[in-house]
C-alpha positions, 0 to 999 in steps of 0.5 A: 948215466946222465939225469933225467929228461922229462919234456914237461918237467913241471908235470906229473908223470913218468918220463914214459907217459909224458913222452906217449902224450907229447908224441900224441900232441905232434903226431900229425905235424912230426913227419913235415918237422923232421924232414924240414929241420933236418934238411932232409938229412934225416933220410939218407942217415936212415938208408945208412942205418938200414943199410947195416942189415943188408947182409943179414937178410933179416925177413922178420923185423921189429922196429921199436919206437915205430912212430909213423912208420918212415924208418920202416917203410925205408926198411921194406924197401931196402932190405925187402924183408917178409914182414916187419912189427912196428911198436910204440908208445903213442897211439897218435904216431900210430894211428899216422902210421896206420893211413900210411900203411893203407895208403902204400897197400902194404898191410900184409907185410907192416903191422903196427902195435900200441906197446912198451919199448921196455917190455915188448909184446912179443916172446923170446929169440922172435925177431932176425933184426931189430931197428930203433930209429930216434927212440933210445934217447926216449926209453925210461931205463935205456938199460931196461928196454936195451936188454929187453930189445936183446931178448926179443932177438933171435941168437945171432940177430942184430940190433941197429940203433939210430941216434942223434949224438954230440958233435965235439969238432969245431965248428959244427959243435958250435953250429949245431948246439946254436940249431938246437938250442935257438932254432930248432925250438922257435920253428917246433913253435911255429908250426906244432901245437907243443913247443915244449916236445923241441925244446926237449928235443936237444935237451934229452940229446944233451942228457943221452950217453952216445959214442962209446958210453952207449955201446957200453950199456948195450954190452951190459945189455947182453950185445956182442960186436957192439960198434959206434958209427959216427956220421956228419962229424958226429951229429947222428950215431949209427950202433949197432950190436949182435945177440 
């Protein structure tokens, strides 16, 4: 697996601690920048990932690295489960999620809690489905995090992971590299008080074991029927696996 990339390479602290600090720092501008920098395409990708679960009709869903809750809100709309629980290591992001939950009067169906994705605060075989959107790149120990996701899934339950990947087709590869490495950090610096967060983004994507490398880690973590589905010429990918 590639070397560990941390948000603040000149500072002390584990990757997990640094990721929590980073998201606390950018929580107030995160939603705006997310949609702005992706031109809104991230919303389409989220819908496509959630649709992977429609046939399963899960009633209790865990959203790991839930952030401000956008993926979970979309899942509530599309899947209509009885409940979604979101977990994240950033209190700042969860504060935004809680405000959105209250505003939409969804506290009976969507609950968030502070928690470590590699030591999930739940028992074995609890959830019908687990989702992670743009979060696995930030795991300190990727296989350990996936193993714990597998642990909390019910037998036959499905995990769906949405994550950036690396396009390999000309000219998408070159345009993607330019945008991610030069435009994205500039926009992040303009709107966010933590410009380093948007330098970390392309670095973490470059270091991430995408495609078949990621499905191999899923298999090692206990998943079967693993699949990788590239979107937009490989800019993003949907991964699925069954316990």
